[in-house]
HTML snippet that shows the backbone in 3Dmol.js (N, CA, C, O; Angstrom):
<script src="https://3Dmol.org/build/3Dmol-min.js"></script>
<div id="view" style="width:600px;height:400px;position:relative"></div>
<script>
const pdb = `
ATOM      1  N   UNK A   1      39.006  -8.475 -37.030  1.00  0.00           N
ATOM      2  CA  UNK A   1      39.043  -7.782 -38.124  1.00  0.00           C
ATOM      3  C   UNK A   1      38.601  -6.418 -37.830  1.00  0.00           C
ATOM      4  O   UNK A   1      39.052  -5.467 -38.468  1.00  0.00           O
ATOM      5  N   UNK A   2      37.654  -6.262 -36.801  1.00  0.00           N
ATOM      6  CA  UNK A   2      37.149  -4.886 -36.662  1.00  0.00           C
ATOM      7  C   UNK A   2      38.384  -3.949 -35.985  1.00  0.00           C
ATOM      8  O   UNK A   2      38.495  -2.762 -36.293  1.00  0.00           O
ATOM      9  N   UNK A   3      39.178  -4.522 -35.158  1.00  0.00           N
ATOM     10  CA  UNK A   3      40.242  -3.804 -34.618  1.00  0.00           C
ATOM     11  C   UNK A   3      41.333  -3.460 -35.677  1.00  0.00           C
ATOM     12  O   UNK A   3      42.081  -2.489 -35.557  1.00  0.00           O
ATOM     13  N   UNK A   4      41.365  -4.297 -36.684  1.00  0.00           N
ATOM     14  CA  UNK A   4      42.641  -4.047 -37.623  1.00  0.00           C
ATOM     15  C   UNK A   4      42.032  -3.055 -38.625  1.00  0.00           C
ATOM     16  O   UNK A   4      42.812  -2.381 -39.298  1.00  0.00           O
ATOM     17  N   UNK A   5      40.625  -2.897 -38.793  1.00  0.00           N
ATOM     18  CA  UNK A   5      40.149  -1.874 -39.684  1.00  0.00           C
ATOM     19  C   UNK A   5      40.316  -0.612 -38.900  1.00  0.00           C
ATOM     20  O   UNK A   5      40.836   0.346 -39.472  1.00  0.00           O
ATOM     21  N   UNK A   6      39.951  -0.507 -37.705  1.00  0.00           N
ATOM     22  CA  UNK A   6      40.191   0.572 -36.817  1.00  0.00           C
ATOM     23  C   UNK A   6      41.480   1.173 -36.842  1.00  0.00           C
ATOM     24  O   UNK A   6      41.626   2.372 -37.077  1.00  0.00           O
ATOM     25  N   UNK A   7      42.557   0.283 -36.578  1.00  0.00           N
ATOM     26  CA  UNK A   7      43.958   0.731 -36.520  1.00  0.00           C
ATOM     27  C   UNK A   7      44.405   1.251 -37.945  1.00  0.00           C
ATOM     28  O   UNK A   7      45.251   2.137 -38.065  1.00  0.00           O
ATOM     29  N   UNK A   8      43.776   0.635 -39.027  1.00  0.00           N
ATOM     30  CA  UNK A   8      44.105   1.239 -40.312  1.00  0.00           C
ATOM     31  C   UNK A   8      43.622   2.551 -40.564  1.00  0.00           C
ATOM     32  O   UNK A   8      44.330   3.375 -41.143  1.00  0.00           O
ATOM     33  N   UNK A   9      42.352   2.836 -40.135  1.00  0.00           N
ATOM     34  CA  UNK A   9      41.813   4.218 -40.176  1.00  0.00           C
ATOM     35  C   UNK A   9      42.605   5.096 -39.364  1.00  0.00           C
ATOM     36  O   UNK A   9      42.986   6.179 -39.809  1.00  0.00           O
ATOM     37  N   UNK A  10      42.911   4.661 -38.069  1.00  0.00           N
ATOM     38  CA  UNK A  10      43.862   5.680 -37.393  1.00  0.00           C
ATOM     39  C   UNK A  10      44.989   5.934 -37.844  1.00  0.00           C
ATOM     40  O   UNK A  10      45.512   7.018 -37.584  1.00  0.00           O
ATOM     41  N   UNK A  11      45.629   4.983 -38.633  1.00  0.00           N
ATOM     42  CA  UNK A  11      47.024   5.126 -39.154  1.00  0.00           C
ATOM     43  C   UNK A  11      46.881   6.244 -40.248  1.00  0.00           C
ATOM     44  O   UNK A  11      47.804   7.042 -40.409  1.00  0.00           O
ATOM     45  N   UNK A  12      45.864   6.303 -40.918  1.00  0.00           N
ATOM     46  CA  UNK A  12      45.490   7.297 -42.171  1.00  0.00           C
ATOM     47  C   UNK A  12      45.198   8.651 -41.347  1.00  0.00           C
ATOM     48  O   UNK A  12      45.544   9.720 -41.850  1.00  0.00           O
ATOM     49  N   UNK A  13      44.638   8.627 -40.229  1.00  0.00           N
ATOM     50  CA  UNK A  13      44.301   9.903 -39.371  1.00  0.00           C
ATOM     51  C   UNK A  13      45.461  10.508 -38.799  1.00  0.00           C
ATOM     52  O   UNK A  13      45.601  11.731 -38.804  1.00  0.00           O
ATOM     53  N   UNK A  14      46.389   9.648 -38.258  1.00  0.00           N
ATOM     54  CA  UNK A  14      47.363  10.146 -37.598  1.00  0.00           C
ATOM     55  C   UNK A  14      48.722   9.465 -38.283  1.00  0.00           C
ATOM     56  O   UNK A  14      49.204   8.425 -37.833  1.00  0.00           O
ATOM     57  N   UNK A  15      49.193  10.064 -39.247  1.00  0.00           N
ATOM     58  CA  UNK A  15      50.241   9.194 -40.082  1.00  0.00           C
ATOM     59  C   UNK A  15      51.659   9.227 -39.350  1.00  0.00           C
ATOM     60  O   UNK A  15      52.421   8.278 -39.534  1.00  0.00           O
ATOM     61  N   UNK A  16      52.022  10.236 -38.565  1.00  0.00           N
ATOM     62  CA  UNK A  16      53.429  10.396 -38.011  1.00  0.00           C
ATOM     63  C   UNK A  16      53.330   9.885 -36.563  1.00  0.00           C
ATOM     64  O   UNK A  16      53.932  10.562 -35.730  1.00  0.00           O
ATOM     65  N   UNK A  17      52.721   8.885 -36.166  1.00  0.00           N
ATOM     66  CA  UNK A  17      52.754   8.467 -34.817  1.00  0.00           C
ATOM     67  C   UNK A  17      53.273   6.990 -34.920  1.00  0.00           C
ATOM     68  O   UNK A  17      53.234   6.336 -35.962  1.00  0.00           O
ATOM     69  N   UNK A  18      53.727   6.572 -33.811  1.00  0.00           N
ATOM     70  CA  UNK A  18      54.388   5.162 -33.624  1.00  0.00           C
ATOM     71  C   UNK A  18      53.331   4.082 -33.833  1.00  0.00           C
ATOM     72  O   UNK A  18      53.682   2.953 -34.173  1.00  0.00           O
ATOM     73  N   UNK A  19      52.020   4.396 -33.639  1.00  0.00           N
ATOM     74  CA  UNK A  19      51.021   3.504 -33.734  1.00  0.00           C
ATOM     75  C   UNK A  19      50.575   2.679 -32.395  1.00  0.00           C
ATOM     76  O   UNK A  19      51.284   2.684 -31.388  1.00  0.00           O
ATOM     77  N   UNK A  20      49.576   2.107 -32.458  1.00  0.00           N
ATOM     78  CA  UNK A  20      49.264   1.265 -31.048  1.00  0.00           C
ATOM     79  C   UNK A  20      48.250   2.240 -30.303  1.00  0.00           C
ATOM     80  O   UNK A  20      48.047   3.404 -30.650  1.00  0.00           O
ATOM     81  N   UNK A  21      47.690   1.647 -29.313  1.00  0.00           N
ATOM     82  CA  UNK A  21      46.565   2.285 -28.673  1.00  0.00           C
ATOM     83  C   UNK A  21      47.032   3.526 -27.950  1.00  0.00           C
ATOM     84  O   UNK A  21      46.389   4.575 -27.905  1.00  0.00           O
ATOM     85  N   UNK A  22      48.294   3.298 -27.348  1.00  0.00           N
ATOM     86  CA  UNK A  22      48.960   4.476 -26.581  1.00  0.00           C
ATOM     87  C   UNK A  22      49.292   5.771 -27.398  1.00  0.00           C
ATOM     88  O   UNK A  22      49.175   6.903 -26.930  1.00  0.00           O
ATOM     89  N   UNK A  23      49.712   5.490 -28.650  1.00  0.00           N
ATOM     90  CA  UNK A  23      50.064   6.628 -29.411  1.00  0.00           C
ATOM     91  C   UNK A  23      48.756   7.266 -29.850  1.00  0.00           C
ATOM     92  O   UNK A  23      48.731   8.497 -29.854  1.00  0.00           O
ATOM     93  N   UNK A  24      47.639   6.588 -30.230  1.00  0.00           N
ATOM     94  CA  UNK A  24      46.633   7.287 -30.830  1.00  0.00           C
ATOM     95  C   UNK A  24      45.765   7.982 -29.524  1.00  0.00           C
ATOM     96  O   UNK A  24      45.316   9.118 -29.676  1.00  0.00           O
ATOM     97  N   UNK A  25      45.565   7.303 -28.327  1.00  0.00           N
ATOM     98  CA  UNK A  25      45.015   8.054 -27.393  1.00  0.00           C
ATOM     99  C   UNK A  25      45.838   9.238 -26.896  1.00  0.00           C
ATOM    100  O   UNK A  25      45.327  10.298 -26.534  1.00  0.00           O
ATOM    101  N   UNK A  26      47.104   8.993 -26.903  1.00  0.00           N
ATOM    102  CA  UNK A  26      47.956  10.229 -26.396  1.00  0.00           C
ATOM    103  C   UNK A  26      47.778  11.466 -27.458  1.00  0.00           C
ATOM    104  O   UNK A  26      47.724  12.628 -27.054  1.00  0.00           O
ATOM    105  N   UNK A  27      47.696  11.151 -28.754  1.00  0.00           N
ATOM    106  CA  UNK A  27      47.651  12.173 -29.762  1.00  0.00           C
ATOM    107  C   UNK A  27      46.275  12.951 -29.448  1.00  0.00           C
ATOM    108  O   UNK A  27      46.169  14.177 -29.481  1.00  0.00           O
ATOM    109  N   UNK A  28      45.385  12.175 -29.183  1.00  0.00           N
ATOM    110  CA  UNK A  28      43.867  12.676 -29.073  1.00  0.00           C
ATOM    111  C   UNK A  28      43.578  13.508 -27.676  1.00  0.00           C
ATOM    112  O   UNK A  28      42.996  14.589 -27.590  1.00  0.00           O
ATOM    113  N   UNK A  29      44.090  12.787 -26.697  1.00  0.00           N
ATOM    114  CA  UNK A  29      43.705  13.208 -25.366  1.00  0.00           C
ATOM    115  C   UNK A  29      44.941  13.585 -24.425  1.00  0.00           C
ATOM    116  O   UNK A  29      44.730  14.109 -23.332  1.00  0.00           O
ATOM    117  N   UNK A  30      45.918  13.375 -24.762  1.00  0.00           N
ATOM    118  CA  UNK A  30      47.037  13.888 -23.921  1.00  0.00           C
ATOM    119  C   UNK A  30      47.846  12.653 -23.293  1.00  0.00           C
ATOM    120  O   UNK A  30      47.472  11.491 -23.452  1.00  0.00           O
ATOM    121  N   UNK A  31      49.029  13.024 -22.542  1.00  0.00           N
ATOM    122  CA  UNK A  31      49.818  12.021 -22.102  1.00  0.00           C
ATOM    123  C   UNK A  31      49.123  11.214 -21.065  1.00  0.00           C
ATOM    124  O   UNK A  31      49.294   9.997 -21.144  1.00  0.00           O
ATOM    125  N   UNK A  32      48.468  11.607 -20.230  1.00  0.00           N
ATOM    126  CA  UNK A  32      47.846  10.750 -19.094  1.00  0.00           C
ATOM    127  C   UNK A  32      46.742   9.793 -19.782  1.00  0.00           C
ATOM    128  O   UNK A  32      46.654   8.628 -19.395  1.00  0.00           O
ATOM    129  N   UNK A  33      45.996  10.229 -20.683  1.00  0.00           N
ATOM    130  CA  UNK A  33      44.986   9.365 -21.144  1.00  0.00           C
ATOM    131  C   UNK A  33      45.741   8.361 -21.987  1.00  0.00           C
ATOM    132  O   UNK A  33      45.235   7.239 -22.003  1.00  0.00           O
ATOM    133  N   UNK A  34      46.830   8.530 -22.680  1.00  0.00           N
ATOM    134  CA  UNK A  34      47.532   7.661 -23.416  1.00  0.00           C
ATOM    135  C   UNK A  34      48.133   6.577 -22.728  1.00  0.00           C
ATOM    136  O   UNK A  34      48.204   5.454 -23.228  1.00  0.00           O
ATOM    137  N   UNK A  35      48.642   6.908 -21.421  1.00  0.00           N
ATOM    138  CA  UNK A  35      49.439   6.047 -20.515  1.00  0.00           C
ATOM    139  C   UNK A  35      48.261   5.310 -19.931  1.00  0.00           C
ATOM    140  O   UNK A  35      48.505   4.110 -19.806  1.00  0.00           O
ATOM    141  N   UNK A  36      46.923   5.710 -19.492  1.00  0.00           N
ATOM    142  CA  UNK A  36      46.017   4.748 -19.027  1.00  0.00           C
ATOM    143  C   UNK A  36      45.493   3.937 -19.996  1.00  0.00           C
ATOM    144  O   UNK A  36      45.165   2.799 -19.662  1.00  0.00           O
ATOM    145  N   UNK A  37      45.328   4.343 -21.286  1.00  0.00           N
ATOM    146  CA  UNK A  37      44.820   3.414 -22.206  1.00  0.00           C
ATOM    147  C   UNK A  37      45.688   2.264 -22.547  1.00  0.00           C
ATOM    148  O   UNK A  37      45.270   1.115 -22.683  1.00  0.00           O
ATOM    149  N   UNK A  38      47.046   2.677 -22.692  1.00  0.00           N
ATOM    150  CA  UNK A  38      47.959   1.478 -22.874  1.00  0.00           C
ATOM    151  C   UNK A  38      48.122   0.596 -21.743  1.00  0.00           C
ATOM    152  O   UNK A  38      48.376  -0.594 -21.934  1.00  0.00           O
ATOM    153  N   UNK A  39      47.991   1.101 -20.520  1.00  0.00           N
ATOM    154  CA  UNK A  39      48.116   0.283 -19.303  1.00  0.00           C
ATOM    155  C   UNK A  39      46.891  -0.724 -19.171  1.00  0.00           C
ATOM    156  O   UNK A  39      47.016  -1.912 -18.874  1.00  0.00           O
ATOM    157  N   UNK A  40      45.737  -0.102 -19.427  1.00  0.00           N
ATOM    158  CA  UNK A  40      44.389  -0.917 -19.393  1.00  0.00           C
ATOM    159  C   UNK A  40      44.492  -1.955 -20.625  1.00  0.00           C
ATOM    160  O   UNK A  40      44.048  -3.091 -20.458  1.00  0.00           O
ATOM    161  N   UNK A  41      44.987  -1.641 -21.683  1.00  0.00           N
ATOM    162  CA  UNK A  41      45.050  -2.544 -22.856  1.00  0.00           C
ATOM    163  C   UNK A  41      45.934  -3.713 -22.620  1.00  0.00           C
ATOM    164  O   UNK A  41      45.686  -4.815 -23.110  1.00  0.00           O
ATOM    165  N   UNK A  42      47.018  -3.462 -21.830  1.00  0.00           N
ATOM    166  CA  UNK A  42      48.030  -4.384 -21.424  1.00  0.00           C
ATOM    167  C   UNK A  42      47.309  -5.365 -20.450  1.00  0.00           C
ATOM    168  O   UNK A  42      47.205  -6.559 -20.731  1.00  0.00           O
ATOM    169  N   UNK A  43      46.864  -4.887 -19.417  1.00  0.00           N
ATOM    170  CA  UNK A  43      46.143  -5.560 -18.314  1.00  0.00           C
ATOM    171  C   UNK A  43      45.013  -6.604 -18.964  1.00  0.00           C
ATOM    172  O   UNK A  43      45.029  -7.806 -18.697  1.00  0.00           O
ATOM    173  N   UNK A  44      44.088  -6.025 -19.801  1.00  0.00           N
ATOM    174  CA  UNK A  44      43.245  -6.903 -20.442  1.00  0.00           C
ATOM    175  C   UNK A  44      43.712  -7.935 -21.265  1.00  0.00           C
ATOM    176  O   UNK A  44      43.057  -8.974 -21.333  1.00  0.00           O
ATOM    177  N   UNK A  45      44.962  -7.774 -22.031  1.00  0.00           N
ATOM    178  CA  UNK A  45      45.531  -8.666 -22.651  1.00  0.00           C
ATOM    179  C   UNK A  45      45.949  -9.876 -21.952  1.00  0.00           C
ATOM    180  O   UNK A  45      45.774 -11.015 -22.385  1.00  0.00           O
ATOM    181  N   UNK A  46      46.582  -9.532 -20.706  1.00  0.00           N
ATOM    182  CA  UNK A  46      47.025 -10.639 -19.803  1.00  0.00           C
ATOM    183  C   UNK A  46      45.745 -11.463 -19.345  1.00  0.00           C
ATOM    184  O   UNK A  46      45.741 -12.689 -19.452  1.00  0.00           O
ATOM    185  N   UNK A  47      44.686 -10.782 -18.846  1.00  0.00           N
ATOM    186  CA  UNK A  47      43.477 -11.342 -18.413  1.00  0.00           C
ATOM    187  C   UNK A  47      42.757 -12.166 -19.570  1.00  0.00           C
ATOM    188  O   UNK A  47      42.225 -13.250 -19.330  1.00  0.00           O
ATOM    189  N   UNK A  48      42.768 -11.674 -20.653  1.00  0.00           N
ATOM    190  CA  UNK A  48      42.137 -12.375 -21.778  1.00  0.00           C
ATOM    191  C   UNK A  48      42.946 -13.593 -22.084  1.00  0.00           C
ATOM    192  O   UNK A  48      42.399 -14.675 -22.295  1.00  0.00           O
ATOM    193  N   UNK A  49      44.255 -13.432 -22.111  1.00  0.00           N
ATOM    194  CA  UNK A  49      45.101 -14.822 -22.387  1.00  0.00           C
ATOM    195  C   UNK A  49      44.900 -15.825 -21.326  1.00  0.00           C
ATOM    196  O   UNK A  49      44.784 -17.000 -21.673  1.00  0.00           O
ATOM    197  N   UNK A  50      44.841 -15.492 -19.998  1.00  0.00           N
ATOM    198  CA  UNK A  50      44.656 -16.405 -18.880  1.00  0.00           C
ATOM    199  C   UNK A  50      43.237 -17.049 -19.002  1.00  0.00           C
ATOM    200  O   UNK A  50      43.048 -18.203 -18.616  1.00  0.00           O
ATOM    201  N   UNK A  51      42.178 -16.235 -19.580  1.00  0.00           N
ATOM    202  CA  UNK A  51      40.960 -16.804 -19.753  1.00  0.00           C
ATOM    203  C   UNK A  51      40.988 -17.804 -20.782  1.00  0.00           C
ATOM    204  O   UNK A  51      40.444 -18.894 -20.602  1.00  0.00           O
ATOM    205  N   UNK A  52      41.609 -17.501 -21.895  1.00  0.00           N
ATOM    206  CA  UNK A  52      41.617 -18.516 -23.043  1.00  0.00           C
ATOM    207  C   UNK A  52      42.316 -19.883 -22.614  1.00  0.00           C
ATOM    208  O   UNK A  52      41.883 -20.972 -22.990  1.00  0.00           O
ATOM    209  N   UNK A  53      43.456 -19.734 -21.780  1.00  0.00           N
ATOM    210  CA  UNK A  53      44.127 -20.892 -21.428  1.00  0.00           C
ATOM    211  C   UNK A  53      43.337 -21.656 -20.533  1.00  0.00           C
ATOM    212  O   UNK A  53      43.271 -22.877 -20.673  1.00  0.00           O
ATOM    213  N   UNK A  54      42.700 -21.036 -19.581  1.00  0.00           N
ATOM    214  CA  UNK A  54      41.791 -21.840 -18.633  1.00  0.00           C
ATOM    215  C   UNK A  54      40.738 -22.429 -19.297  1.00  0.00           C
ATOM    216  O   UNK A  54      40.448 -23.574 -18.952  1.00  0.00           O
ATOM    217  N   UNK A  55      40.062 -21.872 -20.227  1.00  0.00           N
ATOM    218  CA  UNK A  55      38.802 -22.472 -20.841  1.00  0.00           C
ATOM    219  C   UNK A  55      39.330 -23.586 -21.700  1.00  0.00           C
ATOM    220  O   UNK A  55      38.640 -24.605 -21.740  1.00  0.00           O
ATOM    221  N   UNK A  56      40.396 -23.554 -22.364  1.00  0.00           N
ATOM    222  CA  UNK A  56      40.874 -24.666 -23.091  1.00  0.00           C
ATOM    223  C   UNK A  56      41.333 -25.828 -22.202  1.00  0.00           C
ATOM    224  O   UNK A  56      41.111 -26.965 -22.618  1.00  0.00           O
ATOM    225  N   UNK A  57      41.924 -25.674 -21.068  1.00  0.00           N
ATOM    226  CA  UNK A  57      42.379 -26.583 -20.101  1.00  0.00           C
ATOM    227  C   UNK A  57      40.983 -27.267 -19.672  1.00  0.00           C
ATOM    228  O   UNK A  57      40.772 -28.468 -19.842  1.00  0.00           O
ATOM    229  N   UNK A  58      40.068 -26.394 -19.108  1.00  0.00           N
ATOM    230  CA  UNK A  58      38.864 -26.938 -18.568  1.00  0.00           C
ATOM    231  C   UNK A  58      38.227 -27.779 -19.562  1.00  0.00           C
ATOM    232  O   UNK A  58      37.944 -28.943 -19.279  1.00  0.00           O
ATOM    233  N   UNK A  59      37.937 -27.203 -20.899  1.00  0.00           N
ATOM    234  CA  UNK A  59      37.264 -28.062 -21.791  1.00  0.00           C
ATOM    235  C   UNK A  59      37.775 -29.312 -22.225  1.00  0.00           C
ATOM    236  O   UNK A  59      37.113 -30.331 -22.422  1.00  0.00           O
ATOM    237  N   UNK A  60      39.195 -29.141 -22.382  1.00  0.00           N
ATOM    238  CA  UNK A  60      39.876 -30.534 -22.594  1.00  0.00           C
ATOM    239  C   UNK A  60      39.849 -31.682 -21.363  1.00  0.00           C
ATOM    240  O   UNK A  60      39.779 -32.902 -21.516  1.00  0.00           O
ATOM    241  N   UNK A  61      39.919 -30.996 -20.201  1.00  0.00           N
ATOM    242  CA  UNK A  61      39.705 -32.073 -19.053  1.00  0.00           C
ATOM    243  C   UNK A  61      38.280 -32.560 -19.026  1.00  0.00           C
ATOM    244  O   UNK A  61      38.067 -33.735 -18.726  1.00  0.00           O
ATOM    245  N   UNK A  62      37.294 -31.749 -19.315  1.00  0.00           N
ATOM    246  CA  UNK A  62      35.979 -32.111 -19.309  1.00  0.00           C
ATOM    247  C   UNK A  62      35.488 -33.064 -20.338  1.00  0.00           C
ATOM    248  O   UNK A  62      34.665 -33.948 -20.101  1.00  0.00           O
ATOM    249  N   UNK A  63      36.044 -32.835 -21.507  1.00  0.00           N
ATOM    250  CA  UNK A  63      35.719 -33.693 -22.686  1.00  0.00           C
ATOM    251  C   UNK A  63      36.407 -34.943 -22.730  1.00  0.00           C
ATOM    252  O   UNK A  63      35.919 -35.857 -23.394  1.00  0.00           O
ATOM    253  N   UNK A  64      37.507 -35.106 -22.092  1.00  0.00           N
ATOM    254  CA  UNK A  64      38.266 -36.393 -22.168  1.00  0.00           C
ATOM    255  C   UNK A  64      37.698 -37.497 -21.133  1.00  0.00           C
ATOM    256  O   UNK A  64      37.084 -37.164 -20.120  1.00  0.00           O
ATOM    257  N   UNK A  65      37.928 -38.692 -21.443  1.00  0.00           N
ATOM    258  CA  UNK A  65      37.418 -39.576 -20.493  1.00  0.00           C
ATOM    259  C   UNK A  65      38.283 -39.786 -19.279  1.00  0.00           C
ATOM    260  O   UNK A  65      37.755 -40.162 -18.233  1.00  0.00           O
ATOM    261  N   UNK A  66      39.703 -39.546 -19.358  1.00  0.00           N
ATOM    262  CA  UNK A  66      40.463 -39.452 -18.282  1.00  0.00           C
ATOM    263  C   UNK A  66      41.177 -38.153 -18.249  1.00  0.00           C
ATOM    264  O   UNK A  66      41.177 -37.452 -19.261  1.00  0.00           O
ATOM    265  N   UNK A  67      41.760 -37.791 -17.214  1.00  0.00           N
ATOM    266  CA  UNK A  67      42.440 -36.589 -16.850  1.00  0.00           C
ATOM    267  C   UNK A  67      43.773 -36.501 -17.654  1.00  0.00           C
ATOM    268  O   UNK A  67      44.522 -37.477 -17.626  1.00  0.00           O
ATOM    269  N   UNK A  68      44.062 -35.570 -18.255  1.00  0.00           N
ATOM    270  CA  UNK A  68      45.254 -35.640 -19.270  1.00  0.00           C
ATOM    271  C   UNK A  68      46.430 -35.333 -18.281  1.00  0.00           C
ATOM    272  O   UNK A  68      46.325 -34.724 -17.217  1.00  0.00           O
ATOM    273  N   UNK A  69      47.577 -35.869 -18.828  1.00  0.00           N
ATOM    274  CA  UNK A  69      48.834 -35.519 -17.984  1.00  0.00           C
ATOM    275  C   UNK A  69      48.968 -34.162 -17.795  1.00  0.00           C
ATOM    276  O   UNK A  69      48.171 -33.417 -18.364  1.00  0.00           O
ATOM    277  N   UNK A  70      49.957 -33.651 -17.001  1.00  0.00           N
ATOM    278  CA  UNK A  70      50.156 -32.298 -16.839  1.00  0.00           C
ATOM    279  C   UNK A  70      50.750 -31.749 -18.144  1.00  0.00           C
ATOM    280  O   UNK A  70      50.254 -30.672 -18.475  1.00  0.00           O
ATOM    281  N   UNK A  71      51.686 -32.231 -18.954  1.00  0.00           N
ATOM    282  CA  UNK A  71      52.391 -31.750 -19.938  1.00  0.00           C
ATOM    283  C   UNK A  71      51.339 -31.728 -21.165  1.00  0.00           C
ATOM    284  O   UNK A  71      51.374 -30.813 -21.988  1.00  0.00           O
ATOM    285  N   UNK A  72      50.465 -32.711 -21.240  1.00  0.00           N
ATOM    286  CA  UNK A  72      49.457 -32.690 -22.215  1.00  0.00           C
ATOM    287  C   UNK A  72      48.569 -31.626 -21.969  1.00  0.00           C
ATOM    288  O   UNK A  72      48.179 -31.030 -22.973  1.00  0.00           O
ATOM    289  N   UNK A  73      48.123 -31.215 -20.791  1.00  0.00           N
ATOM    290  CA  UNK A  73      47.367 -30.226 -20.567  1.00  0.00           C
ATOM    291  C   UNK A  73      47.943 -28.783 -20.856  1.00  0.00           C
ATOM    292  O   UNK A  73      47.313 -27.827 -21.306  1.00  0.00           O
ATOM    293  N   UNK A  74      49.220 -28.832 -20.514  1.00  0.00           N
ATOM    294  CA  UNK A  74      50.047 -27.526 -20.871  1.00  0.00           C
ATOM    295  C   UNK A  74      49.971 -27.288 -22.552  1.00  0.00           C
ATOM    296  O   UNK A  74      49.585 -26.245 -23.078  1.00  0.00           O
ATOM    297  N   UNK A  75      50.403 -28.429 -23.224  1.00  0.00           N
ATOM    298  CA  UNK A  75      50.214 -28.399 -24.569  1.00  0.00           C
ATOM    299  C   UNK A  75      48.889 -28.108 -25.202  1.00  0.00           C
ATOM    300  O   UNK A  75      48.811 -27.468 -26.251  1.00  0.00           O
ATOM    301  N   UNK A  76      47.852 -28.576 -24.569  1.00  0.00           N
ATOM    302  CA  UNK A  76      46.415 -28.120 -25.150  1.00  0.00           C
ATOM    303  C   UNK A  76      46.168 -26.671 -24.777  1.00  0.00           C
ATOM    304  O   UNK A  76      45.457 -25.993 -25.519  1.00  0.00           O
ATOM    305  N   UNK A  77      46.650 -26.195 -23.787  1.00  0.00           N
ATOM    306  CA  UNK A  77      46.472 -24.804 -23.401  1.00  0.00           C
ATOM    307  C   UNK A  77      47.319 -23.694 -24.210  1.00  0.00           C
ATOM    308  O   UNK A  77      46.898 -22.561 -24.445  1.00  0.00           O
ATOM    309  N   UNK A  78      48.626 -24.215 -24.615  1.00  0.00           N
ATOM    310  CA  UNK A  78      49.325 -23.430 -25.557  1.00  0.00           C
ATOM    311  C   UNK A  78      48.784 -23.386 -26.979  1.00  0.00           C
ATOM    312  O   UNK A  78      48.896 -22.409 -27.720  1.00  0.00           O
ATOM    313  N   UNK A  79      48.124 -24.658 -27.324  1.00  0.00           N
ATOM    314  CA  UNK A  79      47.399 -24.786 -28.675  1.00  0.00           C
ATOM    315  C   UNK A  79      46.375 -23.753 -28.691  1.00  0.00           C
ATOM    316  O   UNK A  79      46.267 -22.937 -29.607  1.00  0.00           O
ATOM    317  N   UNK A  80      45.550 -23.804 -27.563  1.00  0.00           N
ATOM    318  CA  UNK A  80      44.467 -22.983 -27.621  1.00  0.00           C
ATOM    319  C   UNK A  80      44.831 -21.538 -27.600  1.00  0.00           C
ATOM    320  O   UNK A  80      44.087 -20.704 -28.116  1.00  0.00           O
ATOM    321  N   UNK A  81      46.003 -21.200 -26.993  1.00  0.00           N
ATOM    322  CA  UNK A  81      46.292 -19.601 -26.865  1.00  0.00           C
ATOM    323  C   UNK A  81      47.055 -19.286 -28.328  1.00  0.00           C
ATOM    324  O   UNK A  81      46.858 -18.174 -28.817  1.00  0.00           O
ATOM    325  N   UNK A  82      47.851 -20.160 -28.982  1.00  0.00           N
ATOM    326  CA  UNK A  82      48.692 -19.524 -29.871  1.00  0.00           C
ATOM    327  C   UNK A  82      48.130 -19.794 -31.514  1.00  0.00           C
ATOM    328  O   UNK A  82      48.348 -19.047 -32.467  1.00  0.00           O
ATOM    329  N   UNK A  83      47.457 -20.907 -31.530  1.00  0.00           N
ATOM    330  CA  UNK A  83      46.876 -21.412 -32.763  1.00  0.00           C
ATOM    331  C   UNK A  83      45.642 -20.318 -33.438  1.00  0.00           C
ATOM    332  O   UNK A  83      45.650 -19.853 -34.578  1.00  0.00           O
ATOM    333  N   UNK A  84      44.802 -20.123 -32.561  1.00  0.00           N
ATOM    334  CA  UNK A  84      43.714 -19.346 -33.216  1.00  0.00           C
ATOM    335  C   UNK A  84      44.203 -17.968 -33.382  1.00  0.00           C
ATOM    336  O   UNK A  84      43.500 -17.313 -34.151  1.00  0.00           O
ATOM    337  N   UNK A  85      45.230 -17.330 -32.868  1.00  0.00           N
ATOM    338  CA  UNK A  85      45.652 -16.019 -33.192  1.00  0.00           C
ATOM    339  C   UNK A  85      46.473 -16.061 -34.485  1.00  0.00           C
ATOM    340  O   UNK A  85      46.942 -15.024 -34.952  1.00  0.00           O
TER     341      UNK A  85
END
`;
const viewer = $3Dmol.createViewer("view");
viewer.addModel(pdb, "pdb");
viewer.setStyle({}, {cartoon: {color: "spectrum"}});
viewer.zoomTo();
viewer.render();
</script>
């Protein structure tokens, strides 16, 4: 919610931009800063998704009495990644 409010305020402040972290950073700090912020945001998104999938898989394996099948574990991981968002 905090990120949504932040982007809403930035949209009011910079109305003619494409939006997103790259556009707002580029508007305020220049091209290189926009590129760097966009790249870092993309990398942390990949790392965050991997952490979510790993934690759901570990938790489901740890909490079940038997090890789930490979496809069941994949389904649990996808559930943990897509449903909360």
